[in-house]
SEGUTOR-790944 format. One record per residue (C-alpha): chain; x, y, z. Coordinates in pm, whole numbers, plus 50000, padded with zeros to 5 digits. Each point is the difference from the previous one (the first is absolute). Last residue first. Layout:
<badrens>
  chain      X      Y      Z
      A      X      Y      Z
...
</badrens>
This chain:
<badrens>
  chain      X      Y      Z
      A  46908  53951  55129
      A  50265  50126  49759
      A  50208  49740  49822
      A  50374  50029  49950
      A  50153  49853  49688
      A  50290  49765  50082
      A  50345  50155  49980
      A  50091  49956  50365
      A  49851  49649  49991
      A  50229  49903  49715
      A  50302  50121  50191
      A  49892  49789  50296
      A  49960  49715  49751
      A  50364  50027  49902
      A  50113  50014  50362
      A  49795  49691  50087
      A  50134  49805  49703
      A  50352  50077  50121
      A  50222  50247  49822
      A  50352  49935  49880
      A  49901  49637  49943
      A  50080  49965  49631
      A  49637  49976  49897
      A  49868  50255  50250
      A  50247  50265  49883
      A  49918  49911  49641
      A  49628  50046  50061
      A  50044  50333  50182
      A  50224  50145  49729
      A  49770  49865  49729
      A  49704  50169  50169
      A  50187  50331  49982
      A  50087  49950  49633
      A  49638  49911  49919
      A  49887  50341  50124
      A  49767  49971  50300
      A  49621  49991  49967
      A  49996  49620  49973
      A  50170  49953  50334
      A  49694  49911  50208
      A  49902  49741  49738
      A  50292  49782  50107
      A  50080  49779  49700
      A  50347  50145  49939
      A  50085  49950  50367
      A  49869  49643  50001
      A  50187  49912  49683
      A  50334  50102  50153
      A  49925  49808  50321
      A  49927  49688  49792
      A  50317  50040  49796
      A  50221  50031  50309
      A  50240  49725  49895
      A  49976  49927  49628
      A  49778  49745  49828
      A  49765  50260  49859
      A  50165  50344  49982
      A  49832  50117  49680
      A  49665  49832  50071
      A  49822  50322  50095
      A  50084  50158  49665
      A  49661  49985  49827
      A  49822  50132  50310
      A  50202  50321  49965
      A  49784  50120  49712
      A  49676  50022  50201
      A  50190  50134  50302
      A  50181  50286  49812
      A  49740  50274  49984
      A  49902  50138  49662
      A  50037  50380  49997
      A  50121  49971  49638
      A  50341  50166  49994
      A  50078  50004  50372
      A  49875  49647  50059
      A  50178  49873  49689
      A  50330  50154  50113
      A  49956  49845  50344
      A  49929  49655  49856
      A  50287  50026  49750
      A  50247  50086  50277
      A  49865  49710  50204
      A  50054  49765  49707
      A  50357  50117  49941
      A  50086  49957  50369
      A  49835  49657  50016
      A  50186  49879  49692
      A  50333  50121  50142
      A  49934  49834  50335
      A  49901  49676  49828
      A  50336  50002  49830
      A  50155  50063  49657
      A  49674  49987  49807
      A  50026  50141  49647
      A  50092  49673  49828
      A  50325  49924  49821
      A  49951  49816  49674
      A  49995  49635  49891
      A  49626  49991  49939
      A  49892  49702  50213
      A  50249  49989  50285
      A  50120  50359  50008
      A  49665  50166  49933
      A  49820  49754  50230
      A  50200  50041  50319
      A  49805  50295  50142
      A  49673  49824  49914
      A  50027  49781  50310
      A  49983  50318  50207
      A  49631  50021  49908
      A  49887  49699  50205
      A  49622  50056  50024
      A  49956  50159  49658
      A  50249  49781  49814
      A  49852  49683  50151
      A  49652  50126  49919
      A  50055  49989  49626
      A  50298  49874  49800
      A  49990  49983  49619
      A  50258  49773  49839
      A  50136  50022  49647
      A  50097  49817  49685
      A  49907  49650  50111
      A  50170  49668  50082
      A  50341  50083  50145
      A  49852  50325  50129
      A  49792  49788  50236
      A  50312  49880  50182
      A  50134  50353  50035
      A  49674  50121  50153
      A  50001  49706  50241
      A  50356  50086  50103
      A  49891  50359  50055
      A  49737  49874  50242
      A  49624  50044  49971
      A  49827  49858  49692
      A  49639  49914  50082
      A  49837  50132  49686
      A  50116  50166  49679
      A  50195  49864  49702
      A  50085  50221  49702
      A  49984  49860  49645
      A  50142  50214  49721
      A  49884  49841  49675
      A  50215  49852  49721
      A  50053  49677  50194
      A  49624  49929  50001
      A  49979  49624  50068
      A  50301  49991  50232
      A  49894  50320  50175
      A  49646  49869  50045
      A  50142  49678  50144
      A  50187  50195  50267
      A  49673  50170  50094
      A  49829  49660  50024
      A  50287  49861  50208
      A  49959  50279  50253
      A  49680  49850  50128
      A  49916  50180  50326
      A  49702  49845  50172
      A  49672  50189  50038
      A  49983  50088  50372
      A  50237  50294  50058
      A  49954  50293  49762
      A  49636  49911  49933
      A  49949  49993  50377
      A  50097  50368  50014
      A  49769  50086  49710
      A  49719  49820  50187
      A  49900  49650  49896
      A  49657  49849  49927
      A  49948  50108  49642
      A  50242  50127  49735
      A  50273  49756  50092
      A  50315  50130  49836
      A  50249  49729  49908
      A  50355  50043  50116
      A  50329  50073  49820
      A  49937  50373  49955
      A  50118  50050  49642
      A  50135  50329  49872
      A  49978  49981  49620
      A  50206  50219  49767
      A  49978  49991  49618
      A  49639  50105  49938
      A  49939  50040  49627
      A  49640  49882  49956
      A  50130  49651  49914
      A  50169  50002  50341
      A  49658  50041  50164
      A  49870  49683  49834
      A  50314  49800  50079
      A  50001  50110  50363
      A  49639  49889  50049
      A  50061  49677  49807
      A  50295  49912  50224
      A  49807  50095  50314
      A  49720  49757  49916
      A  50229  49732  49852
      A  50188  49973  50329
      A  49687  49859  50156
      A  49883  50126  50339
      A  49650  50125  49932
      A  49852  49955  50348
      A  49959  50376  50063
      A  50211  50204  49759
      A  50335  49917  49845
      A  50370  50079  49985
      A  49932  50355  50122
      A  50040  50327  49810
      A  50209  50313  49951
      A  49996  50137  49643
      A  50242  50238  49830
      A  49979  50299  49765
      A  50342  50151  49930
      A  50011  50374  49917
      A  49914  50121  49650
      A  49633  50065  50059
      A  49657  49981  49834
      A  50037  49694  49774
      A  50154  49808  50287
      A  49710  50098  50224
      A  49737  49887  49749
      A  50191  49677  49937
      A  50017  49926  50373
      A  49628  50065  50041
      A  49911  49776  49705
      A  50226  49727  50138
      A  49832  50029  50340
      A  49660  49962  49833
      A  50136  49700  49809
      A  50127  49842  50322
      A  49659  50008  50170
      A  50019  49750  50289
      A  50329  50159  50106
      A  49801  50322  50038
      A  49861  49866  50329
      A  50344  50060  50149
      A  49967  50379  49994
      A  49723  50169  49806
      A  49624  49996  49971
      A  49942  50285  50248
      A  49808  49758  50220
      A  50305  49775  49983
      A  50214  50275  50152
      A  49772  50030  50300
      A  49988  49620  50030
      A  50376  49988  50041
      A  50197  49763  49775
      A  50270  50235  49862
      A  50185  49826  49716
      A  49916  50152  49665
      A  50136  50345  50080
      A  50128  50174  49687
      A  50345  50159  50022
      A  50103  50332  49846
      A  50372  50063  49974
      A  50263  50270  50045
      A  49761  50261  50134
      A  50056  50353  49872
      A  49671  50172  50079
      A  49909  50007  49630
      A  50069  49628  49975
      A  49771  49917  50290
      A  49732  50232  49860
      A  50019  49818  49667
      A  49963  49671  50184
      A  49681  50130  50161
      A  49853  50085  49658
      A  50098  49659  49860
      A  49855  49820  50302
      A  49675  50191  49963
      A  49974  49909  49631
      A  50082  49636  50069
      A  49742  49960  50280
      A  50143  49764  50262
      A  50139  50202  50288
      A  50257  50010  50278
      A  50324  50171  49911
      A  50349  49964  50147
      A  50229  50295  49935
      A  50368  49914  49972
      A  50305  50169  50153
      A  50363  50000  49892
      A  50017  50266  50128
      A  49894  50096  50355
      A  50244  50290  50033
      A  49768  50213  49787
      A  49745  50011  50281
      A  49642  49902  49920
      A  49668  50143  49886
      A  49770  49748  49833
      A  49706  49941  50233
      A  49968  50341  50165
      A  50097  50170  49674
      A  49716  49824  49814
      A  49718  50090  50239
      A  49706  49800  49872
      A  49798  49908  49691
      A  50254  49858  49756
      A  50265  49915  50258
      A  49776  49855  50269
      A  49797  49819  49734
      A  50312  49837  49855
      A  50069  49853  50340
      A  50330  50060  50179
      A  50187  49700  50142
      A  50269  50106  50244
      A  50304  50121  49818
      A  50284  49777  49888
      A  50376  50020  50056
      A  50278  49847  49789
      A  50317  49925  50195
      A  50285  50209  49858
      A  50076  50268  50258
      A  49956  49800  50320
      A  49982  50101  50367
      A  49924  50373  49989
      A  49774  49919  49706
      A  49785  49789  50232
      A  49922  50310  50207
      A  49891  50189  49690
      A  49780  49703  49907
      A  49827  50006  50338
      A  49948  50376  49972
      A  49836  49949  49656
      A  49756  49729  50106
      A  50098  49636  50022
      A  49802  49912  50313
      A  49625  50061  49978
      A  49972  49745  49718
      A  50325  49821  49924
      A  50171  50019  49660
      A  50293  49759  50018
      A  50363  50098  50043
      A  50220  49916  49702
      A  50305  49802  49892
      A  50114  49897  49652
      A  49719  50198  49837
      A  50215  50266  49831
      A  50236  49731  49866
      A  50332  49864  50123
      A  50180  49766  49758
      A  49967  49643  50123
      A  49873  49860  49670
      A  49882  49649  50076
</badrens>
């Protein structure tokens, strides 16, 4: 297999309520080359809603892809045009989300039952834009577990011009399981994704689902073109600090956790001053930075203390780091928090 790095060699999955723009900025402090994806945005939200709210992002996030939810070819084409106009590097069609809310909108995993409709949507998007149009999907839906099902789905979409397929190596059960259970209960079947790559060597096949360690990523790259990591990257972000060197052969931006934290805090304070957006909502994405290190729990507790949310992020960072390394006790840190808590009037 061609081992030459490609734009999809390693990526962080689109995750609803998690991979917003601040999250992606934080991830960029850890890895320059890993491809990042937005949360899923529906075509309706873009065509009838607040476009800047959904599409605005920081330039440091590149390479960054917009994931779309939708099924009508004309709507998908119009949304893809917006993605290109806003400078996204890719537009990705969601054919893998199993939630009932998504199904009611006639998109997500249920689209795997309508490959020709997906092909029509992909063709409409490809005709409308010059950036790559990709598809993220499952290996099957409900009790349909045959390789032929996913093979025919990929083959039909490939005929419409799609060249990149991100394959979550589990079935999606459309009834009876929650989205969380759909990430855990249907068994992982990596061999089907490997077989897709053997049968479609001209396509870029990216494997998603259950991969955690860097050694597991490396093992999968022996069989497919790329690996997409989801919750592991979010919960254990420091793992990404080694990815540029190991998987792209270049020096990464993260020299130490302290350096990443300092850069992140500076960004949080700058964002607060420029946009009046407080830091707590963004800071939640970085709470795993010190996982596995002494004092990590105390550090998280300080950052999570609602009494400190009115302070500048730099001041909270000083308190959290003092608690983490033992300069200040938990009691002393919380005494500081209490001094800054809003006062109520009886």
